py3Dmol code that shows the C-alpha trace and the ligand (Angstrom):
import py3Dmol

protein = """\
ATOM      1  CA  MET A   1       5.674   9.586 -16.037  1.00  0.00           C
ATOM      2  CA  ARG A   2       4.968   7.462 -12.952  1.00  0.00           C
ATOM      3  CA  LYS A   3       3.366   4.051 -13.523  1.00  0.00           C
ATOM      4  CA  LYS A   4       0.359   3.776 -11.322  1.00  0.00           C
ATOM      5  CA  VAL A   5       0.151   1.010  -8.758  1.00  0.00           C
ATOM      6  CA  VAL A   6      -3.040  -0.532  -7.433  1.00  0.00           C
ATOM      7  CA  VAL A   7      -2.885  -3.087  -4.622  1.00  0.00           C
ATOM      8  CA  GLY A   8      -5.717  -4.925  -2.955  1.00  0.00           C
ATOM      9  CA  ASN A   9      -5.187  -5.151   0.771  1.00  0.00           C
ATOM     10  CA  TRP A  10      -7.418  -8.067   1.815  1.00  0.00           C
ATOM     11  CA  LYS A  11      -6.656  -7.519   5.542  1.00  0.00           C
ATOM     12  CA  MET A  12      -7.885 -10.381   7.756  1.00  0.00           C
ATOM     13  CA  ASN A  13     -10.369 -11.761   5.237  1.00  0.00           C
ATOM     14  CA  LYS A  14     -10.600 -14.892   3.120  1.00  0.00           C
ATOM     15  CA  THR A  15      -9.606 -18.476   3.966  1.00  0.00           C
ATOM     16  CA  VAL A  16      -6.900 -20.088   1.723  1.00  0.00           C
ATOM     17  CA  THR A  17      -9.649 -21.564  -0.553  1.00  0.00           C
ATOM     18  CA  GLU A  18     -11.549 -18.307  -0.776  1.00  0.00           C
ATOM     19  CA  ALA A  19      -8.339 -16.384  -1.494  1.00  0.00           C
ATOM     20  CA  GLY A  20      -7.444 -18.717  -4.312  1.00  0.00           C
ATOM     21  CA  GLU A  21     -10.950 -18.268  -5.775  1.00  0.00           C
ATOM     22  CA  LEU A  22     -10.771 -14.504  -5.481  1.00  0.00           C
ATOM     23  CA  VAL A  23      -7.436 -14.117  -7.163  1.00  0.00           C
ATOM     24  CA  SER A  24      -8.416 -16.566  -9.956  1.00  0.00           C
ATOM     25  CA  ALA A  25     -11.490 -14.418 -10.584  1.00  0.00           C
ATOM     26  CA  ILE A  26      -9.439 -11.293 -10.669  1.00  0.00           C
ATOM     27  CA  LEU A  27      -7.005 -12.782 -13.160  1.00  0.00           C
ATOM     28  CA  GLU A  28      -9.750 -13.966 -15.332  1.00  0.00           C
ATOM     29  CA  GLN A  29     -11.552 -10.638 -15.408  1.00  0.00           C
ATOM     30  CA  LEU A  30      -8.413  -8.631 -15.897  1.00  0.00           C
ATOM     31  CA  GLY A  31      -7.621 -10.386 -19.156  1.00  0.00           C
ATOM     32  CA  ASP A  32      -4.912  -8.480 -20.949  1.00  0.00           C
ATOM     33  CA  CYS A  33      -5.396  -5.093 -19.259  1.00  0.00           C
ATOM     34  CA  LEU A  34      -2.219  -5.457 -17.154  1.00  0.00           C
ATOM     35  CA  VAL A  35      -0.208  -3.219 -19.322  1.00  0.00           C
ATOM     36  CA  GLY A  36      -1.237   0.143 -17.964  1.00  0.00           C
ATOM     37  CA  CYS A  37      -0.552  -0.064 -14.278  1.00  0.00           C
ATOM     38  CA  GLU A  38       1.103  -2.313 -11.772  1.00  0.00           C
ATOM     39  CA  VAL A  39      -1.257  -4.543  -9.809  1.00  0.00           C
ATOM     40  CA  GLY A  40      -0.787  -6.408  -6.576  1.00  0.00           C
ATOM     41  CA  VAL A  41      -2.834  -8.384  -4.071  1.00  0.00           C
ATOM     42  CA  ALA A  42      -2.050  -8.639  -0.393  1.00  0.00           C
ATOM     43  CA  PRO A  43      -3.748 -11.650   1.144  1.00  0.00           C
ATOM     44  CA  ALA A  44      -3.299 -12.652   4.770  1.00  0.00           C
ATOM     45  CA  PHE A  45      -0.129 -14.697   5.544  1.00  0.00           C
ATOM     46  CA  PRO A  46      -1.718 -18.162   5.392  1.00  0.00           C
ATOM     47  CA  ALA A  47      -3.009 -17.508   1.823  1.00  0.00           C
ATOM     48  CA  LEU A  48       0.224 -16.187   0.348  1.00  0.00           C
ATOM     49  CA  THR A  49       1.385 -19.582  -0.995  1.00  0.00           C
ATOM     50  CA  GLU A  50      -1.971 -20.398  -2.663  1.00  0.00           C
ATOM     51  CA  VAL A  51      -2.376 -16.912  -4.187  1.00  0.00           C
ATOM     52  CA  GLY A  52       1.263 -16.922  -5.271  1.00  0.00           C
ATOM     53  CA  LYS A  53       0.651 -20.168  -7.177  1.00  0.00           C
ATOM     54  CA  VAL A  54      -2.354 -18.793  -9.024  1.00  0.00           C
ATOM     55  CA  ILE A  55      -0.589 -15.591 -10.133  1.00  0.00           C
ATOM     56  CA  GLU A  56       2.814 -17.224 -10.753  1.00  0.00           C
ATOM     57  CA  ARG A  57       2.708 -16.725 -14.545  1.00  0.00           C
ATOM     58  CA  SER A  58       0.922 -13.372 -14.436  1.00  0.00           C
ATOM     59  CA  ASP A  59       2.072  -9.808 -13.875  1.00  0.00           C
ATOM     60  CA  ILE A  60       0.160  -9.499 -10.616  1.00  0.00           C
ATOM     61  CA  ARG A  61       2.533  -8.896  -7.698  1.00  0.00           C
ATOM     62  CA  LEU A  62       2.269 -10.805  -4.448  1.00  0.00           C
ATOM     63  CA  VAL A  63       2.191  -8.381  -1.503  1.00  0.00           C
ATOM     64  CA  ALA A  64       2.460  -9.116   2.234  1.00  0.00           C
ATOM     65  CA  GLN A  65       0.600  -7.111   4.798  1.00  0.00           C
ATOM     66  CA  ASN A  66       3.435  -6.767   7.366  1.00  0.00           C
ATOM     67  CA  CYS A  67       6.923  -8.023   8.204  1.00  0.00           C
ATOM     68  CA  HIS A  68       9.183  -8.113  11.243  1.00  0.00           C
ATOM     69  CA  TYR A  69      12.483  -6.339  11.355  1.00  0.00           C
ATOM     70  CA  GLU A  70      14.601  -9.101  12.644  1.00  0.00           C
ATOM     71  CA  ASP A  71      15.967 -12.079  10.512  1.00  0.00           C
ATOM     72  CA  ASP A  72      14.639 -14.721  12.883  1.00  0.00           C
ATOM     73  CA  GLY A  73      14.292 -15.595  16.545  1.00  0.00           C
ATOM     74  CA  ALA A  74      11.928 -15.650  19.419  1.00  0.00           C
ATOM     75  CA  TYR A  75       9.176 -13.361  17.992  1.00  0.00           C
ATOM     76  CA  THR A  76       6.028 -15.406  18.314  1.00  0.00           C
ATOM     77  CA  GLY A  77       3.415 -14.519  15.785  1.00  0.00           C
ATOM     78  CA  GLU A  78       5.757 -12.504  13.562  1.00  0.00           C
ATOM     79  CA  VAL A  79       6.954 -13.197   9.988  1.00  0.00           C
ATOM     80  CA  SER A  80      10.368 -12.243   8.557  1.00  0.00           C
ATOM     81  CA  VAL A  81      11.182 -10.660   5.250  1.00  0.00           C
ATOM     82  CA  ARG A  82      13.083 -13.757   4.180  1.00  0.00           C
ATOM     83  CA  MET A  83      10.046 -15.907   4.809  1.00  0.00           C
ATOM     84  CA  LEU A  84       7.946 -13.619   2.653  1.00  0.00           C
ATOM     85  CA  GLU A  85      10.647 -13.622   0.000  1.00  0.00           C
ATOM     86  CA  SER A  86      10.657 -17.397  -0.080  1.00  0.00           C
ATOM     87  CA  LEU A  87       6.910 -17.213  -0.914  1.00  0.00           C
ATOM     88  CA  GLY A  88       7.529 -14.895  -3.798  1.00  0.00           C
ATOM     89  CA  CYS A  89       6.381 -11.598  -2.243  1.00  0.00           C
ATOM     90  CA  ALA A  90       7.566  -8.582  -4.267  1.00  0.00           C
ATOM     91  CA  TYR A  91       6.226  -6.010  -1.837  1.00  0.00           C
ATOM     92  CA  VAL A  92       5.404  -5.679   1.819  1.00  0.00           C
ATOM     93  CA  ILE A  93       3.051  -3.097   3.386  1.00  0.00           C
ATOM     94  CA  VAL A  94       4.411  -1.389   6.563  1.00  0.00           C
ATOM     95  CA  GLY A  95       2.764   1.061   8.885  1.00  0.00           C
ATOM     96  CA  HIS A  96      -0.844   0.465   7.957  1.00  0.00           C
ATOM     97  CA  SER A  97      -2.984   2.549  10.307  1.00  0.00           C
ATOM     98  CA  GLU A  98      -4.636  -0.586  11.618  1.00  0.00           C
ATOM     99  CA  ARG A  99      -1.129  -1.842  12.653  1.00  0.00           C
ATOM    100  CA  ARG A 100      -0.489   1.590  14.305  1.00  0.00           C
ATOM    101  CA  GLN A 101      -3.911   1.764  15.959  1.00  0.00           C
ATOM    102  CA  TYR A 102      -4.361  -1.900  17.254  1.00  0.00           C
ATOM    103  CA  PHE A 103      -0.821  -3.308  17.397  1.00  0.00           C
ATOM    104  CA  GLY A 104       1.217  -0.570  18.838  1.00  0.00           C
ATOM    105  CA  GLU A 105       3.221   0.313  15.654  1.00  0.00           C
ATOM    106  CA  THR A 106       5.097   3.570  15.903  1.00  0.00           C
ATOM    107  CA  ASN A 107       7.020   5.571  13.317  1.00  0.00           C
ATOM    108  CA  ARG A 108      10.153   3.957  14.724  1.00  0.00           C
ATOM    109  CA  THR A 109       8.959   0.359  14.357  1.00  0.00           C
ATOM    110  CA  VAL A 110       7.607   1.120  10.958  1.00  0.00           C
ATOM    111  CA  ASN A 111      11.056   2.519  10.005  1.00  0.00           C
ATOM    112  CA  LEU A 112      12.801  -0.642  11.286  1.00  0.00           C
ATOM    113  CA  ARG A 113      10.456  -2.871   9.241  1.00  0.00           C
ATOM    114  CA  LEU A 114      10.862  -0.706   6.150  1.00  0.00           C
ATOM    115  CA  ARG A 115      14.670  -0.651   6.388  1.00  0.00           C
ATOM    116  CA  LYS A 116      14.830  -4.423   6.892  1.00  0.00           C
ATOM    117  CA  ALA A 117      12.628  -5.107   3.870  1.00  0.00           C
ATOM    118  CA  LEU A 118      14.685  -2.752   1.689  1.00  0.00           C
ATOM    119  CA  ALA A 119      17.924  -4.300   2.898  1.00  0.00           C
ATOM    120  CA  GLU A 120      16.623  -7.678   1.805  1.00  0.00           C
ATOM    121  CA  GLY A 121      15.699  -6.314  -1.580  1.00  0.00           C
ATOM    122  CA  MET A 122      11.940  -6.249  -1.110  1.00  0.00           C
ATOM    123  CA  GLN A 123       9.816  -3.231  -2.131  1.00  0.00           C
ATOM    124  CA  VAL A 124       7.848  -1.504   0.477  1.00  0.00           C
ATOM    125  CA  ILE A 125       4.523   0.223   0.618  1.00  0.00           C
ATOM    126  CA  MET A 126       4.617   2.566   3.637  1.00  0.00           C
ATOM    127  CA  CYS A 127       1.258   3.926   4.828  1.00  0.00           C
ATOM    128  CA  VAL A 128       0.748   7.287   6.426  1.00  0.00           C
ATOM    129  CA  GLY A 129      -2.366   9.221   7.314  1.00  0.00           C
ATOM    130  CA  GLU A 130      -4.098  11.342   9.914  1.00  0.00           C
ATOM    131  CA  THR A 131      -6.986  10.525  12.219  1.00  0.00           C
ATOM    132  CA  LEU A 132     -10.250  12.507  12.150  1.00  0.00           C
ATOM    133  CA  GLU A 133      -9.218  14.240  15.345  1.00  0.00           C
ATOM    134  CA  GLU A 134      -5.962  15.271  13.796  1.00  0.00           C
ATOM    135  CA  ARG A 135      -7.685  16.509  10.649  1.00  0.00           C
ATOM    136  CA  GLU A 136     -10.196  18.475  12.624  1.00  0.00           C
ATOM    137  CA  GLY A 137      -7.444  19.906  14.797  1.00  0.00           C
ATOM    138  CA  GLY A 138      -5.728  21.204  11.699  1.00  0.00           C
ATOM    139  CA  VAL A 139      -2.521  19.136  12.123  1.00  0.00           C
ATOM    140  CA  THR A 140      -2.815  16.815   9.076  1.00  0.00           C
ATOM    141  CA  ASP A 141       0.283  18.169   7.364  1.00  0.00           C
ATOM    142  CA  GLU A 142       2.276  18.038  10.550  1.00  0.00           C
ATOM    143  CA  VAL A 143       1.291  14.495  11.387  1.00  0.00           C
ATOM    144  CA  VAL A 144       1.824  13.142   7.869  1.00  0.00           C
ATOM    145  CA  THR A 145       5.150  14.918   7.456  1.00  0.00           C
ATOM    146  CA  GLU A 146       6.418  13.466  10.651  1.00  0.00           C
ATOM    147  CA  GLN A 147       5.278   9.925   9.601  1.00  0.00           C
ATOM    148  CA  VAL A 148       7.072  10.355   6.299  1.00  0.00           C
ATOM    149  CA  LYS A 149      10.240  11.727   7.771  1.00  0.00           C
ATOM    150  CA  GLU A 150      10.523   9.278  10.696  1.00  0.00           C
ATOM    151  CA  GLY A 151       9.345   6.307   8.612  1.00  0.00           C
ATOM    152  CA  LEU A 152      12.098   6.940   6.040  1.00  0.00           C
ATOM    153  CA  GLU A 153      14.831   7.846   8.478  1.00  0.00           C
ATOM    154  CA  GLY A 154      18.106   6.403   7.424  1.00  0.00           C
ATOM    155  CA  VAL A 155      16.851   5.409   3.964  1.00  0.00           C
ATOM    156  CA  GLY A 156      19.234   6.734   1.269  1.00  0.00           C
ATOM    157  CA  ASP A 157      17.478   5.548  -1.817  1.00  0.00           C
ATOM    158  CA  LEU A 158      13.723   5.616  -2.509  1.00  0.00           C
ATOM    159  CA  GLY A 159      13.931   3.149  -5.398  1.00  0.00           C
ATOM    160  CA  GLY A 160      12.073   0.378  -3.601  1.00  0.00           C
ATOM    161  CA  VAL A 161       9.589   2.581  -1.860  1.00  0.00           C
ATOM    162  CA  VAL A 162       5.897   3.453  -2.528  1.00  0.00           C
ATOM    163  CA  LEU A 163       4.001   5.624  -0.114  1.00  0.00           C
ATOM    164  CA  ALA A 164       0.290   5.255   0.581  1.00  0.00           C
ATOM    165  CA  TYR A 165      -1.718   8.198   1.972  1.00  0.00           C
ATOM    166  CA  GLU A 166      -4.542   6.644   3.876  1.00  0.00           C
ATOM    167  CA  PRO A 167      -6.558   9.154   6.008  1.00  0.00           C
ATOM    168  CA  VAL A 168      -7.756   7.020   8.946  1.00  0.00           C
ATOM    169  CA  TRP A 169     -11.165   8.593   8.843  1.00  0.00           C
ATOM    170  CA  ALA A 170     -11.676   7.413   5.329  1.00  0.00           C
ATOM    171  CA  ILE A 171     -10.738   3.783   5.893  1.00  0.00           C
ATOM    172  CA  GLY A 172     -13.662   1.354   5.850  1.00  0.00           C
ATOM    173  CA  THR A 173     -16.040   4.158   6.587  1.00  0.00           C
ATOM    174  CA  GLY A 174     -17.465   4.815   3.174  1.00  0.00           C
ATOM    175  CA  LYS A 175     -16.157   8.417   3.587  1.00  0.00           C
ATOM    176  CA  THR A 176     -13.638   8.990   0.802  1.00  0.00           C
ATOM    177  CA  ALA A 177     -11.400  12.004   0.865  1.00  0.00           C
ATOM    178  CA  THR A 178     -12.495  14.202  -2.091  1.00  0.00           C
ATOM    179  CA  PRO A 179      -9.952  14.044  -4.958  1.00  0.00           C
ATOM    180  CA  GLU A 180      -8.944  17.678  -3.943  1.00  0.00           C
ATOM    181  CA  GLN A 181      -8.531  16.808  -0.269  1.00  0.00           C
ATOM    182  CA  ALA A 182      -6.327  13.811  -1.187  1.00  0.00           C
ATOM    183  CA  GLU A 183      -4.328  15.666  -3.857  1.00  0.00           C
ATOM    184  CA  GLU A 184      -3.569  18.416  -1.338  1.00  0.00           C
ATOM    185  CA  VAL A 185      -1.921  15.950   1.020  1.00  0.00           C
ATOM    186  CA  HIS A 186      -0.113  14.100  -1.801  1.00  0.00           C
ATOM    187  CA  VAL A 187       1.343  17.433  -2.923  1.00  0.00           C
ATOM    188  CA  SER A 188       2.539  18.097   0.563  1.00  0.00           C
ATOM    189  CA  ILE A 189       4.070  14.609   0.853  1.00  0.00           C
ATOM    190  CA  ARG A 190       5.889  15.076  -2.452  1.00  0.00           C
ATOM    191  CA  ALA A 191       7.186  18.393  -1.153  1.00  0.00           C
ATOM    192  CA  THR A 192       8.559  16.727   1.947  1.00  0.00           C
ATOM    193  CA  ILE A 193      10.248  14.066  -0.320  1.00  0.00           C
ATOM    194  CA  ARG A 194      11.670  16.923  -2.451  1.00  0.00           C
ATOM    195  CA  ASP A 195      13.243  18.509   0.671  1.00  0.00           C
ATOM    196  CA  MET A 196      14.645  15.194   1.821  1.00  0.00           C
ATOM    197  CA  TYR A 197      15.791  13.582  -1.551  1.00  0.00           C
ATOM    198  CA  GLY A 198      15.655  16.205  -4.251  1.00  0.00           C
ATOM    199  CA  ASP A 199      13.591  16.806  -7.332  1.00  0.00           C
ATOM    200  CA  ILE A 200      14.180  13.649  -9.285  1.00  0.00           C
ATOM    201  CA  ALA A 201      13.432  11.284  -6.375  1.00  0.00           C
ATOM    202  CA  ALA A 202      10.249  13.324  -5.650  1.00  0.00           C
ATOM    203  CA  GLU A 203       9.122  13.093  -9.270  1.00  0.00           C
ATOM    204  CA  HIS A 204       9.667   9.402  -9.353  1.00  0.00           C
ATOM    205  CA  LEU A 205       8.116   8.439  -6.071  1.00  0.00           C
ATOM    206  CA  ARG A 206       4.703   6.859  -6.352  1.00  0.00           C
ATOM    207  CA  ILE A 207       2.078   7.856  -3.774  1.00  0.00           C
ATOM    208  CA  GLN A 208      -1.100   5.795  -3.615  1.00  0.00           C
ATOM    209  CA  TYR A 209      -4.328   6.924  -2.072  1.00  0.00           C
ATOM    210  CA  GLY A 210      -6.309   4.560   0.212  1.00  0.00           C
ATOM    211  CA  GLY A 211      -9.611   4.937   2.011  1.00  0.00           C
ATOM    212  CA  SER A 212     -12.966   3.884   0.591  1.00  0.00           C
ATOM    213  CA  VAL A 213     -11.811   3.778  -2.989  1.00  0.00           C
ATOM    214  CA  LYS A 214     -14.626   2.309  -5.070  1.00  0.00           C
ATOM    215  CA  PRO A 215     -15.309   1.772  -8.749  1.00  0.00           C
ATOM    216  CA  SER A 216     -17.562   4.908  -8.562  1.00  0.00           C
ATOM    217  CA  ASN A 217     -14.826   7.311  -7.268  1.00  0.00           C
ATOM    218  CA  ALA A 218     -11.598   5.700  -8.599  1.00  0.00           C
ATOM    219  CA  VAL A 219     -11.550   7.529 -11.945  1.00  0.00           C
ATOM    220  CA  GLU A 220     -11.644  10.996 -10.353  1.00  0.00           C
ATOM    221  CA  LEU A 221      -9.135  10.146  -7.603  1.00  0.00           C
ATOM    222  CA  PHE A 222      -6.691   8.647 -10.107  1.00  0.00           C
ATOM    223  CA  ALA A 223      -7.019  11.676 -12.359  1.00  0.00           C
ATOM    224  CA  MET A 224      -5.306  13.859  -9.842  1.00  0.00           C
ATOM    225  CA  PRO A 225      -1.791  14.599 -10.920  1.00  0.00           C
ATOM    226  CA  ASN A 226      -0.158  13.398  -7.659  1.00  0.00           C
ATOM    227  CA  ILE A 227      -2.260  10.365  -7.038  1.00  0.00           C
ATOM    228  CA  ASP A 228      -0.346   7.335  -8.432  1.00  0.00           C
ATOM    229  CA  GLY A 229      -2.815   4.545  -7.795  1.00  0.00           C
ATOM    230  CA  GLY A 230      -4.587   3.139  -4.860  1.00  0.00           C
ATOM    231  CA  LEU A 231      -4.393   0.848  -1.846  1.00  0.00           C
ATOM    232  CA  ILE A 232      -7.835  -0.769  -1.841  1.00  0.00           C
ATOM    233  CA  GLY A 233      -9.424  -2.474   1.196  1.00  0.00           C
ATOM    234  CA  GLY A 234     -13.115  -3.448   1.123  1.00  0.00           C
ATOM    235  CA  ALA A 235     -13.626  -3.114  -2.673  1.00  0.00           C
ATOM    236  CA  SER A 236     -10.690  -5.431  -3.329  1.00  0.00           C
ATOM    237  CA  LEU A 237     -12.535  -8.340  -1.808  1.00  0.00           C
ATOM    238  CA  LYS A 238     -14.888  -8.420  -4.818  1.00  0.00           C
ATOM    239  CA  ALA A 239     -13.147  -9.321  -8.127  1.00  0.00           C
ATOM    240  CA  GLU A 240     -15.501  -7.214 -10.174  1.00  0.00           C
ATOM    241  CA  ASP A 241     -14.952  -4.053  -8.040  1.00  0.00           C
ATOM    242  CA  PHE A 242     -11.247  -4.483  -7.811  1.00  0.00           C
ATOM    243  CA  VAL A 243     -10.899  -5.077 -11.602  1.00  0.00           C
ATOM    244  CA  ALA A 244     -12.982  -1.965 -12.278  1.00  0.00           C
ATOM    245  CA  ILE A 245     -10.680   0.055  -9.989  1.00  0.00           C
ATOM    246  CA  VAL A 246      -7.574  -1.293 -11.737  1.00  0.00           C
ATOM    247  CA  LYS A 247      -9.046  -0.402 -15.117  1.00  0.00           C
ATOM    248  CA  ALA A 248      -9.741   3.105 -13.776  1.00  0.00           C
ATOM    249  CA  ALA A 249      -5.997   3.408 -13.152  1.00  0.00           C
ATOM    250  CA  GLY A 250      -5.367   2.618 -16.828  1.00  0.00           C
TER     251      GLY A 250
END
"""
ligand_1 = """\
10
13P
P -11.040 0.563 2.560
O -10.787 0.595 1.088
O -11.871 -0.602 2.967
O -11.426 1.905 3.130
O -9.552 0.298 3.223
C -8.534 1.059 2.808
C -7.294 0.432 3.326
O -7.059 0.456 4.551
C -6.337 -0.158 2.425
O -5.148 -0.493 3.049
"""
view = py3Dmol.view(width=600, height=400)
view.addModel(protein, "pdb")
view.setStyle({"model": 0}, {"cartoon": {"style": "trace"}})
view.addModel(ligand_1, "xyz")
view.setStyle({"model": 1}, {"stick": {}})
view.zoomTo()
view.show()
């Protein structure tokens, strides 16, 4: 039985003070419901320290939104895995579609980041997903399979990996994939993992869904057998909505 994992990706939102307030409200509203699923929050880099302090004695995981693949050096604007580790991050997100779309990330750079994080002992959430054009062109499976294969190239053990299926057309648009549409892709991703790593690894791998998850659709999405939680954008910026989604995951 896979433990569901729900992570709030705050993207480029919230000042340090606002981030502290948001995570405090989440913690307060969650009360003792942290037993059922794993919960994480991914504030922007400047707020990691503050949010880390607030959740220090809780079960909420601190998650970073990106990392670089070198240890250190002349990479202006980038952040290394060791820096994130020193702030208490348990997970880092790599390959978010916004990184791919606006910042030139490719399957290869996603793979480098993922491998660096794993080598440093950090868990990784790797995002994959097709654009609207790709879905309409009937190449969803092809695109997602390639992202999974190339993103995981050279990775021998999936122990520290979570995948997130985020159809680009469903991100921030209010258009959620139907539970059936999402499940279909999750099944296909799991089949790819089975081919690459075998039955046991495929059964253990957690695959989150992301894209306009809200309190009103979370229950039906999380009820699908291959959807193991969610990566939540907009709805994670409101404590009440995020907590409702966490509770929907059990
Ligand atoms: P929304 O929930 O705002 O659609 O964003 C999803 C997402 O990109 C999470 O990483």
